[in-house]
All heavy atoms as TSV, in Angstrom:
chain	resi	resn	atom	element	x	y	z
A	1	MET	N	N	0.841	-1.170	0.000
A	1	MET	CA	C	0.000	0.000	0.000
A	1	MET	C	C	0.890	1.238	0.000
A	1	MET	O	O	1.841	1.332	0.754
A	1	MET	CB	C	-0.903	0.011	1.226
A	1	MET	CG	C	-1.711	1.291	1.345
A	1	MET	SD	S	-2.726	1.441	2.815
A	1	MET	CE	C	-4.036	0.338	2.398
A	2	LYS	N	N	0.547	2.198	-0.855
A	2	LYS	CA	C	1.278	3.461	-0.907
A	2	LYS	C	C	0.434	4.542	-0.258
A	2	LYS	O	O	-0.789	4.533	-0.352
A	2	LYS	CB	C	1.562	3.850	-2.354
A	2	LYS	CG	C	2.527	2.924	-3.034
A	2	LYS	CD	C	2.858	3.423	-4.403
A	2	LYS	CE	C	3.867	2.509	-5.049
A	2	LYS	NZ	N	4.338	3.023	-6.318
A	3	LYS	N	N	1.124	5.477	0.420
A	3	LYS	CA	C	0.454	6.603	1.045
A	3	LYS	C	C	1.203	7.875	0.688
A	3	LYS	O	O	2.438	7.892	0.644
A	3	LYS	CB	C	0.432	6.463	2.562
A	3	LYS	CG	C	-0.517	5.430	3.074
A	3	LYS	CD	C	-0.575	5.464	4.585
A	3	LYS	CE	C	-1.559	4.420	5.083
A	3	LYS	NZ	N	-1.729	4.496	6.538
A	4	ILE	N	N	0.433	8.915	0.448
A	4	ILE	CA	C	1.002	10.232	0.199
A	4	ILE	C	C	0.281	11.208	1.120
A	4	ILE	O	O	-0.945	11.190	1.208
A	4	ILE	CB	C	0.822	10.657	-1.270
A	4	ILE	CG1	C	1.632	9.756	-2.186
A	4	ILE	CG2	C	1.218	12.114	-1.464
A	4	ILE	CD1	C	1.459	10.063	-3.651
A	5	PHE	N	N	1.038	12.058	1.798
A	5	PHE	CA	C	0.467	13.088	2.648
A	5	PHE	C	C	0.557	14.403	1.896
A	5	PHE	O	O	1.633	14.784	1.433
A	5	PHE	CB	C	1.223	13.166	3.979
A	5	PHE	CG	C	1.161	11.874	4.743
A	5	PHE	CD1	C	2.226	10.996	4.736
A	5	PHE	CD2	C	0.014	11.525	5.438
A	5	PHE	CE1	C	2.172	9.798	5.420
A	5	PHE	CE2	C	-0.058	10.334	6.129
A	5	PHE	CZ	C	1.017	9.469	6.120
A	6	TYR	N	N	-0.568	15.076	1.756
A	6	TYR	CA	C	-0.634	16.302	0.971
A	6	TYR	C	C	-1.526	17.317	1.688
A	6	TYR	O	O	-2.717	17.083	1.860
A	6	TYR	CB	C	-1.183	15.986	-0.422
A	6	TYR	CG	C	-1.303	17.169	-1.336
A	6	TYR	CD1	C	-0.173	17.735	-1.894
A	6	TYR	CD2	C	-2.533	17.715	-1.639
A	6	TYR	CE1	C	-0.271	18.829	-2.736
A	6	TYR	CE2	C	-2.643	18.800	-2.475
A	6	TYR	CZ	C	-1.505	19.358	-3.021
A	6	TYR	OH	O	-1.604	20.436	-3.857
A	7	GLN	N	N	-0.965	18.407	2.111
A	7	GLN	CA	C	-1.663	19.500	2.783
A	7	GLN	C	C	-2.559	19.013	3.928
A	7	GLN	O	O	-3.692	19.449	4.087
A	7	GLN	CB	C	-2.478	20.312	1.785
A	7	GLN	CG	C	-1.623	21.055	0.816
A	7	GLN	CD	C	-2.423	22.012	-0.058
A	7	GLN	OE1	O	-3.649	22.045	-0.020
A	7	GLN	NE2	N	-1.724	22.780	-0.858
A	8	GLY	N	N	-2.066	18.064	4.692
A	8	GLY	CA	C	-2.799	17.573	5.844
A	8	GLY	C	C	-3.769	16.445	5.544
A	8	GLY	O	O	-4.454	15.972	6.443
A	9	TYR	N	N	-3.836	15.992	4.317
A	9	TYR	CA	C	-4.731	14.903	3.928
A	9	TYR	C	C	-3.904	13.725	3.426
A	9	TYR	O	O	-2.802	13.891	2.921
A	9	TYR	CB	C	-5.702	15.363	2.836
A	9	TYR	CG	C	-6.597	16.470	3.319
A	9	TYR	CD1	C	-6.272	17.801	3.077
A	9	TYR	CD2	C	-7.735	16.200	4.063
A	9	TYR	CE1	C	-7.073	18.824	3.545
A	9	TYR	CE2	C	-8.546	17.208	4.534
A	9	TYR	CZ	C	-8.212	18.520	4.276
A	9	TYR	OH	O	-9.004	19.526	4.749
A	10	THR	N	N	-4.457	12.527	3.570
A	10	THR	CA	C	-3.741	11.319	3.188
A	10	THR	C	C	-4.399	10.679	1.981
A	10	THR	O	O	-5.603	10.431	1.987
A	10	THR	CB	C	-3.746	10.305	4.350
A	10	THR	OG1	O	-3.181	10.929	5.499
A	10	THR	CG2	C	-2.931	9.070	3.994
A	11	PHE	N	N	-3.599	10.441	0.957
A	11	PHE	CA	C	-4.031	9.674	-0.204
A	11	PHE	C	C	-3.471	8.273	-0.051
A	11	PHE	O	O	-2.285	8.107	0.245
A	11	PHE	CB	C	-3.488	10.265	-1.509
A	11	PHE	CG	C	-3.897	11.694	-1.759
A	11	PHE	CD1	C	-2.947	12.684	-1.861
A	11	PHE	CD2	C	-5.223	12.038	-1.895
A	11	PHE	CE1	C	-3.304	13.992	-2.107
A	11	PHE	CE2	C	-5.605	13.349	-2.142
A	11	PHE	CZ	C	-4.635	14.329	-2.243
A	12	THR	N	N	-4.290	7.258	-0.244
A	12	THR	CA	C	-3.819	5.879	-0.156
A	12	THR	C	C	-4.099	5.166	-1.468
A	12	THR	O	O	-5.061	5.474	-2.167
A	12	THR	CB	C	-4.501	5.108	0.985
A	12	THR	OG1	O	-5.915	5.136	0.801
A	12	THR	CG2	C	-4.154	5.702	2.334
A	13	ASN	N	N	-3.236	4.219	-1.794
A	13	ASN	CA	C	-3.376	3.436	-3.007
A	13	ASN	C	C	-3.029	1.988	-2.658
A	13	ASN	O	O	-1.859	1.627	-2.564
A	13	ASN	CB	C	-2.445	3.963	-4.095
A	13	ASN	CG	C	-2.694	3.323	-5.429
A	13	ASN	OD1	O	-3.135	2.189	-5.516
A	13	ASN	ND2	N	-2.404	4.049	-6.492
A	14	PRO	N	N	-4.056	1.137	-2.477
A	14	PRO	CA	C	-3.801	-0.226	-2.018
A	14	PRO	C	C	-3.183	-1.150	-3.065
A	14	PRO	O	O	-2.466	-2.072	-2.721
A	14	PRO	CB	C	-5.175	-0.731	-1.599
A	14	PRO	CG	C	-6.136	0.087	-2.384
A	14	PRO	CD	C	-5.473	1.422	-2.580
A	15	ASP	N	N	-3.430	-0.899	-4.351
A	15	ASP	CA	C	-2.983	-1.869	-5.358
A	15	ASP	C	C	-2.016	-1.313	-6.400
A	15	ASP	O	O	-1.578	-2.031	-7.277
A	15	ASP	CB	C	-4.190	-2.497	-6.055
A	15	ASP	CG	C	-5.104	-1.471	-6.694
A	15	ASP	OD1	O	-4.734	-0.290	-6.748
A	15	ASP	OD2	O	-6.198	-1.864	-7.127
A	16	GLY	N	N	-1.679	-0.031	-6.336
A	16	GLY	CA	C	-0.686	0.531	-7.234
A	16	GLY	C	C	-1.210	1.003	-8.571
A	16	GLY	O	O	-0.439	1.471	-9.396
A	17	LYS	N	N	-2.516	0.909	-8.823
A	17	LYS	CA	C	-3.070	1.390	-10.091
A	17	LYS	C	C	-3.106	2.910	-10.090
A	17	LYS	O	O	-3.344	3.538	-9.064
A	17	LYS	CB	C	-4.474	0.824	-10.318
A	17	LYS	CG	C	-4.471	-0.671	-10.527
A	17	LYS	CD	C	-5.852	-1.169	-10.805
A	17	LYS	CE	C	-5.818	-2.688	-10.985
A	17	LYS	NZ	N	-7.169	-3.229	-11.153
A	18	THR	N	N	-2.882	3.504	-11.246
A	18	THR	CA	C	-2.750	4.948	-11.368
A	18	THR	C	C	-3.989	5.705	-10.914
A	18	THR	O	O	-3.897	6.708	-10.226
A	18	THR	CB	C	-2.439	5.330	-12.831
A	18	THR	OG1	O	-1.282	4.616	-13.236
A	18	THR	CG2	C	-2.192	6.807	-12.977
A	19	ASP	N	N	-5.169	5.252	-11.297
A	19	ASP	CA	C	-6.404	5.973	-10.991
A	19	ASP	C	C	-7.166	5.378	-9.812
A	19	ASP	O	O	-8.388	5.490	-9.738
A	19	ASP	CB	C	-7.315	6.007	-12.221
A	19	ASP	CG	C	-6.749	6.898	-13.317
A	19	ASP	OD1	O	-5.924	7.766	-13.006
A	19	ASP	OD2	O	-7.143	6.721	-14.475
A	20	ASN	N	N	-6.465	4.760	-8.890
A	20	ASN	CA	C	-7.129	4.100	-7.774
A	20	ASN	C	C	-6.687	4.670	-6.430
A	20	ASN	O	O	-6.582	3.954	-5.456
A	20	ASN	CB	C	-6.883	2.590	-7.834
A	20	ASN	CG	C	-7.894	1.825	-7.009
A	20	ASN	OD1	O	-9.008	2.284	-6.793
A	20	ASN	ND2	N	-7.501	0.665	-6.534
A	21	TRP	N	N	-6.440	5.977	-6.378
A	21	TRP	CA	C	-6.082	6.619	-5.126
A	21	TRP	C	C	-7.349	6.942	-4.356
A	21	TRP	O	O	-8.383	7.241	-4.945
A	21	TRP	CB	C	-5.284	7.889	-5.393
A	21	TRP	CG	C	-3.907	7.606	-5.880
A	21	TRP	CD1	C	-3.510	7.461	-7.179
A	21	TRP	CD2	C	-2.749	7.383	-5.090
A	21	TRP	NE1	N	-2.171	7.179	-7.237
A	21	TRP	CE2	C	-1.677	7.133	-5.968
A	21	TRP	CE3	C	-2.503	7.387	-3.726
A	21	TRP	CZ2	C	-0.395	6.884	-5.510
A	21	TRP	CZ3	C	-1.223	7.133	-3.279
A	21	TRP	CH2	C	-0.182	6.891	-4.171
A	22	THR	N	N	-7.277	6.891	-3.035
A	22	THR	CA	C	-8.427	7.149	-2.178
A	22	THR	C	C	-8.126	8.323	-1.264
A	22	THR	O	O	-7.048	8.428	-0.695
A	22	THR	CB	C	-8.744	5.907	-1.318
A	22	THR	OG1	O	-8.968	4.801	-2.184
A	22	THR	CG2	C	-9.985	6.136	-0.481
A	23	LEU	N	N	-9.103	9.212	-1.135
A	23	LEU	CA	C	-9.025	10.373	-0.259
A	23	LEU	C	C	-10.239	10.355	0.651
A	23	LEU	O	O	-11.359	10.164	0.193
A	23	LEU	CB	C	-9.026	11.662	-1.090
A	23	LEU	CG	C	-9.255	12.973	-0.348
A	23	LEU	CD1	C	-8.093	13.273	0.599
A	23	LEU	CD2	C	-9.449	14.106	-1.337
A	24	VAL	N	N	-10.017	10.553	1.951
A	24	VAL	CA	C	-11.119	10.645	2.909
A	24	VAL	C	C	-11.091	12.041	3.518
A	24	VAL	O	O	-10.086	12.458	4.099
A	24	VAL	CB	C	-10.997	9.583	4.025
A	24	VAL	CG1	C	-12.112	9.750	5.037
A	24	VAL	CG2	C	-11.005	8.186	3.435
A	25	ILE	N	N	-12.190	12.775	3.339
A	25	ILE	CA	C	-12.358	14.090	3.960
A	25	ILE	C	C	-13.671	14.038	4.719
A	25	ILE	O	O	-14.740	13.908	4.120
A	25	ILE	CB	C	-12.387	15.227	2.927
A	25	ILE	CG1	C	-11.041	15.354	2.223
A	25	ILE	CG2	C	-12.746	16.543	3.600
A	25	ILE	CD1	C	-10.968	16.466	1.202
A	26	GLY	N	N	-13.582	14.120	6.032
A	26	GLY	CA	C	-14.780	13.996	6.855
A	26	GLY	C	C	-15.388	12.610	6.695
A	26	GLY	O	O	-14.721	11.604	6.882
A	27	SER	N	N	-16.639	12.574	6.303
A	27	SER	CA	C	-17.308	11.287	6.080
A	27	SER	C	C	-17.349	10.910	4.602
A	27	SER	O	O	-17.911	9.891	4.244
A	27	SER	CB	C	-18.735	11.335	6.635
A	27	SER	OG	O	-19.483	12.306	5.919
A	28	GLN	N	N	-16.738	11.731	3.754
A	28	GLN	CA	C	-16.768	11.488	2.315
A	28	GLN	C	C	-15.498	10.770	1.866
A	28	GLN	O	O	-14.394	11.106	2.294
A	28	GLN	CB	C	-16.889	12.807	1.566
A	28	GLN	CG	C	-18.111	13.568	1.962
A	28	GLN	CD	C	-18.897	14.006	0.754
A	28	GLN	OE1	O	-18.572	13.683	-0.369
A	28	GLN	NE2	N	-19.934	14.760	1.006
A	29	VAL	N	N	-15.682	9.794	0.998
A	29	VAL	CA	C	-14.563	9.047	0.418
A	29	VAL	C	C	-14.589	9.270	-1.088
A	29	VAL	O	O	-15.622	9.101	-1.730
A	29	VAL	CB	C	-14.673	7.534	0.722
A	29	VAL	CG1	C	-13.542	6.771	0.063
A	29	VAL	CG2	C	-14.687	7.297	2.221
A	30	ARG	N	N	-13.457	9.667	-1.635
A	30	ARG	CA	C	-13.338	9.879	-3.077
A	30	ARG	C	C	-12.227	8.997	-3.613
A	30	ARG	O	O	-11.198	8.820	-2.976
A	30	ARG	CB	C	-13.031	11.340	-3.396
A	30	ARG	CG	C	-14.091	12.303	-2.901
A	30	ARG	CD	C	-15.396	12.092	-3.661
A	30	ARG	NE	N	-16.489	12.839	-3.096
A	30	ARG	CZ	C	-16.872	14.032	-3.496
A	30	ARG	NH1	N	-16.239	14.635	-4.469
A	30	ARG	NH2	N	-17.892	14.623	-2.918
A	31	VAL	N	N	-12.432	8.455	-4.800
A	31	VAL	CA	C	-11.447	7.611	-5.467
A	31	VAL	C	C	-11.183	8.191	-6.848
A	31	VAL	O	O	-12.123	8.574	-7.554
A	31	VAL	CB	C	-11.950	6.152	-5.595
A	31	VAL	CG1	C	-10.943	5.295	-6.356
A	31	VAL	CG2	C	-12.237	5.559	-4.233
A	32	GLY	N	N	-9.904	8.265	-7.225
A	32	GLY	CA	C	-9.564	8.793	-8.532
A	32	GLY	C	C	-8.070	8.942	-8.693
A	32	GLY	O	O	-7.277	8.388	-7.925
A	33	SER	N	N	-7.688	9.745	-9.677
A	33	SER	CA	C	-6.273	9.991	-9.933
A	33	SER	C	C	-5.748	11.016	-8.929
A	33	SER	O	O	-6.516	11.757	-8.304
A	33	SER	CB	C	-6.078	10.520	-11.355
A	33	SER	OG	O	-6.638	11.820	-11.467
A	34	LEU	N	N	-4.453	11.069	-8.768
A	34	LEU	CA	C	-3.857	12.049	-7.860
A	34	LEU	C	C	-4.195	13.465	-8.290
A	34	LEU	O	O	-4.480	14.332	-7.462
A	34	LEU	CB	C	-2.337	11.882	-7.812
A	34	LEU	CG	C	-1.804	10.808	-6.892
A	34	LEU	CD1	C	-0.295	10.704	-7.039
A	34	LEU	CD2	C	-2.188	11.054	-5.460
A	35	PHE	N	N	-4.198	13.719	-9.587
A	35	PHE	CA	C	-4.523	15.048	-10.101
A	35	PHE	C	C	-5.930	15.462	-9.667
A	35	PHE	O	O	-6.141	16.566	-9.159
A	35	PHE	CB	C	-4.413	15.065	-11.626
A	35	PHE	CG	C	-4.788	16.385	-12.224
A	35	PHE	CD1	C	-3.891	17.437	-12.224
A	35	PHE	CD2	C	-6.042	16.571	-12.785
A	35	PHE	CE1	C	-4.248	18.665	-12.769
A	35	PHE	CE2	C	-6.397	17.786	-13.330
A	35	PHE	CZ	C	-5.499	18.836	-13.321
A	36	GLU	N	N	-6.890	14.588	-9.846
A	36	GLU	CA	C	-8.284	14.884	-9.496
A	36	GLU	C	C	-8.449	15.051	-7.988
A	36	GLU	O	O	-9.138	15.958	-7.528
A	36	GLU	CB	C	-9.205	13.785	-10.003
A	36	GLU	CG	C	-10.651	13.971	-9.627
A	36	GLU	CD	C	-11.279	15.229	-10.209
A	36	GLU	OE1	O	-10.804	15.725	-11.243
A	36	GLU	OE2	O	-12.249	15.723	-9.617
A	37	LEU	N	N	-7.821	14.205	-7.210
A	37	LEU	CA	C	-7.956	14.295	-5.760
A	37	LEU	C	C	-7.264	15.534	-5.201
A	37	LEU	O	O	-7.765	16.159	-4.266
A	37	LEU	CB	C	-7.435	13.030	-5.097
A	37	LEU	CG	C	-8.234	11.761	-5.428
A	37	LEU	CD1	C	-7.607	10.557	-4.744
A	37	LEU	CD2	C	-9.695	11.904	-5.064
A	38	ARG	N	N	-6.143	15.920	-5.782
A	38	ARG	CA	C	-5.483	17.162	-5.365
A	38	ARG	C	C	-6.374	18.355	-5.670
A	38	ARG	O	O	-6.466	19.293	-4.880
A	38	ARG	CB	C	-4.142	17.327	-6.077
A	38	ARG	CG	C	-3.030	16.527	-5.457
A	38	ARG	CD	C	-1.673	16.762	-6.079
A	38	ARG	NE	N	-1.523	18.070	-6.652
A	38	ARG	CZ	C	-0.875	18.333	-7.788
A	38	ARG	NH1	N	-0.320	17.368	-8.456
A	38	ARG	NH2	N	-0.779	19.555	-8.242
A	39	ARG	N	N	-7.053	18.325	-6.801
A	39	ARG	CA	C	-7.985	19.385	-7.174
A	39	ARG	C	C	-9.109	19.484	-6.136
A	39	ARG	O	O	-9.502	20.568	-5.735
A	39	ARG	CB	C	-8.567	19.120	-8.563
A	39	ARG	CG	C	-9.455	20.227	-9.069
A	39	ARG	CD	C	-10.099	19.870	-10.387
A	39	ARG	NE	N	-11.124	18.860	-10.229
A	39	ARG	CZ	C	-12.380	19.106	-9.821
A	39	ARG	NH1	N	-12.746	20.323	-9.534
A	39	ARG	NH2	N	-13.248	18.135	-9.711
A	40	GLN	N	N	-9.589	18.342	-5.683
A	40	GLN	CA	C	-10.658	18.332	-4.694
A	40	GLN	C	C	-10.191	18.859	-3.341
A	40	GLN	O	O	-10.938	19.550	-2.646
A	40	GLN	CB	C	-11.250	16.931	-4.568
A	40	GLN	CG	C	-12.003	16.540	-5.817
A	40	GLN	CD	C	-12.765	15.256	-5.672
A	40	GLN	OE1	O	-13.054	14.793	-4.582
A	40	GLN	NE2	N	-13.110	14.664	-6.803
A	41	VAL	N	N	-8.949	18.570	-2.967
A	41	VAL	CA	C	-8.398	19.121	-1.719
A	41	VAL	C	C	-8.329	20.641	-1.813
A	41	VAL	O	O	-8.719	21.356	-0.877
A	41	VAL	CB	C	-7.005	18.522	-1.408
A	41	VAL	CG1	C	-6.286	19.319	-0.332
A	41	VAL	CG2	C	-7.139	17.073	-0.989
A	42	HIS	N	N	-7.861	21.170	-2.945
A	42	HIS	CA	C	-7.797	22.619	-3.123
A	42	HIS	C	C	-9.187	23.240	-3.050
A	42	HIS	O	O	-9.388	24.268	-2.409
A	42	HIS	CB	C	-7.141	22.974	-4.458
A	42	HIS	CG	C	-5.672	22.773	-4.466
A	42	HIS	ND1	N	-4.784	23.683	-3.941
A	42	HIS	CD2	C	-4.920	21.752	-4.911
A	42	HIS	CE1	C	-3.554	23.234	-4.072
A	42	HIS	NE2	N	-3.606	22.055	-4.657
A	43	PHE	N	N	-10.145	22.617	-3.693
A	43	PHE	CA	C	-11.529	23.086	-3.682
A	43	PHE	C	C	-12.052	23.110	-2.245
A	43	PHE	O	O	-12.654	24.090	-1.805
A	43	PHE	CB	C	-12.374	22.148	-4.556
A	43	PHE	CG	C	-13.726	22.682	-4.914
A	43	PHE	CD1	C	-13.934	23.357	-6.093
A	43	PHE	CD2	C	-14.815	22.472	-4.068
A	43	PHE	CE1	C	-15.179	23.835	-6.434
A	43	PHE	CE2	C	-16.071	22.949	-4.396
A	43	PHE	CZ	C	-16.253	23.641	-5.582
A	44	PHE	N	N	-11.794	22.038	-1.503
A	44	PHE	CA	C	-12.275	21.927	-0.125
A	44	PHE	C	C	-11.623	22.963	0.789
A	44	PHE	O	O	-12.286	23.586	1.614
A	44	PHE	CB	C	-12.035	20.520	0.413
A	44	PHE	CG	C	-12.565	20.305	1.800
A	44	PHE	CD1	C	-13.916	20.143	2.026
A	44	PHE	CD2	C	-11.707	20.267	2.882
A	44	PHE	CE1	C	-14.414	19.963	3.305
A	44	PHE	CE2	C	-12.198	20.080	4.174
A	44	PHE	CZ	C	-13.552	19.929	4.367
A	45	THR	N	N	-10.326	23.176	0.637
A	45	THR	CA	C	-9.648	24.141	1.502
A	45	THR	C	C	-10.068	25.578	1.190
A	45	THR	O	O	-10.097	26.421	2.078
A	45	THR	CB	C	-8.111	24.012	1.425
A	45	THR	OG1	O	-7.696	24.149	0.076
A	45	THR	CG2	C	-7.650	22.686	1.978
A	46	GLU	N	N	-10.403	25.864	-0.065
A	46	GLU	CA	C	-10.835	27.212	-0.438
A	46	GLU	C	C	-12.275	27.489	-0.033
A	46	GLU	O	O	-12.592	28.556	0.482
A	46	GLU	CB	C	-10.695	27.413	-1.957
A	46	GLU	CG	C	-9.275	27.506	-2.433
A	46	GLU	CD	C	-8.615	28.819	-2.048
A	46	GLU	OE1	O	-9.301	29.858	-2.014
A	46	GLU	OE2	O	-7.409	28.793	-1.756
A	47	LEU	N	N	-13.195	26.528	-0.281
A	47	LEU	CA	C	-14.620	26.774	-0.105
A	47	LEU	C	C	-15.261	26.038	1.065
A	47	LEU	O	O	-16.391	26.327	1.430
A	47	LEU	CB	C	-15.360	26.407	-1.393
A	47	LEU	CG	C	-14.906	27.162	-2.644
A	47	LEU	CD1	C	-15.616	26.631	-3.876
A	47	LEU	CD2	C	-15.154	28.644	-2.479
A	48	GLY	N	N	-14.569	25.039	1.601
A	48	GLY	CA	C	-15.122	24.301	2.731
A	48	GLY	C	C	-16.108	23.203	2.355
A	48	GLY	O	O	-16.721	22.609	3.227
A	49	ILE	N	N	-16.274	22.954	1.068
A	49	ILE	CA	C	-17.143	21.872	0.596
A	49	ILE	C	C	-16.412	21.104	-0.494
A	49	ILE	O	O	-15.481	21.619	-1.107
A	49	ILE	CB	C	-18.491	22.397	0.033
A	49	ILE	CG1	C	-18.246	23.344	-1.141
A	49	ILE	CG2	C	-19.308	23.067	1.119
A	49	ILE	CD1	C	-19.500	23.758	-1.872
A	50	LEU	N	N	-16.842	19.877	-0.725
A	50	LEU	CA	C	-16.268	19.081	-1.806
A	50	LEU	C	C	-17.125	19.232	-3.052
A	50	LEU	O	O	-18.352	19.301	-2.958
A	50	LEU	CB	C	-16.216	17.604	-1.415
A	50	LEU	CG	C	-15.099	17.205	-0.476
A	50	LEU	CD1	C	-15.286	15.772	-0.003
A	50	LEU	CD2	C	-13.758	17.353	-1.152
A	51	PRO	N	N	-16.488	19.258	-4.231
A	51	PRO	CA	C	-17.282	19.288	-5.456
A	51	PRO	C	C	-18.029	17.964	-5.612
A	51	PRO	O	O	-17.601	16.940	-5.056
A	51	PRO	CB	C	-16.243	19.478	-6.564
A	51	PRO	CG	C	-14.968	18.985	-5.977
A	51	PRO	CD	C	-15.059	19.221	-4.505
A	52	PRO	N	N	-19.126	17.956	-6.336
A	52	PRO	CA	C	-19.848	16.686	-6.528
A	52	PRO	C	C	-18.954	15.680	-7.260
A	52	PRO	O	O	-18.152	16.084	-8.110
A	52	PRO	CB	C	-21.058	17.075	-7.375
A	52	PRO	CG	C	-20.788	18.433	-7.897
A	52	PRO	CD	C	-19.744	19.060	-7.034
A	53	PRO	N	N	-19.090	14.398	-6.935
A	53	PRO	CA	C	-18.261	13.394	-7.620
A	53	PRO	C	C	-18.622	13.304	-9.089
A	53	PRO	O	O	-19.777	13.525	-9.475
A	53	PRO	CB	C	-18.575	12.094	-6.883
A	53	PRO	CG	C	-19.861	12.339	-6.199
A	53	PRO	CD	C	-19.976	13.804	-5.965
A	54	LYS	N	N	-17.630	12.994	-9.902
A	54	LYS	CA	C	-17.881	12.796	-11.329
A	54	LYS	C	C	-18.624	11.495	-11.528
A	54	LYS	O	O	-18.313	10.478	-10.885
A	54	LYS	CB	C	-16.561	12.762	-12.108
A	54	LYS	CG	C	-15.874	14.080	-12.167
A	54	LYS	CD	C	-14.656	14.006	-13.041
A	54	LYS	CE	C	-14.024	15.379	-13.185
A	54	LYS	NZ	N	-12.866	15.354	-14.057
A	55	VAL	N	N	-19.595	11.517	-12.398
A	55	VAL	CA	C	-20.375	10.325	-12.688
A	55	VAL	C	C	-19.754	9.621	-13.876
A	55	VAL	O	O	-19.548	10.221	-14.924
A	55	VAL	CB	C	-21.846	10.690	-13.001
A	55	VAL	CG1	C	-22.644	9.457	-13.349
A	55	VAL	CG2	C	-22.464	11.437	-11.828
A	56	THR	N	N	-19.400	8.357	-13.695
A	56	THR	CA	C	-18.821	7.581	-14.787
A	56	THR	C	C	-19.852	6.572	-15.266
A	56	THR	O	O	-20.613	6.003	-14.489
A	56	THR	CB	C	-17.546	6.836	-14.342
A	56	THR	OG1	O	-17.870	6.006	-13.236
A	56	THR	CG2	C	-16.469	7.816	-13.937
A	57	LYS	N	N	-19.880	6.385	-16.565
A	57	LYS	CA	C	-20.849	5.447	-17.145
A	57	LYS	C	C	-20.183	4.161	-17.552
A	57	LYS	O	O	-19.074	4.053	-17.797
A	57	LYS	CB	C	-21.531	6.064	-18.362
A	57	LYS	CG	C	-22.348	7.260	-17.976
A	57	LYS	CD	C	-23.024	7.828	-19.187
A	57	LYS	CE	C	-23.841	9.030	-18.814
A	57	LYS	NZ	N	-24.513	9.621	-19.923
């Protein structure tokens, strides 16, 4: 398992896949690429809310 600490938040990646990073903020869990999760951390620190999750089909 890989872990990255970024601006007080922890990203974890249990299997090493590029787009399988996990971020937990409060009671919300988000999974995605590091780029997307970093964007969500910035959004959360600026506005205090998380953007809605992207819907994948």
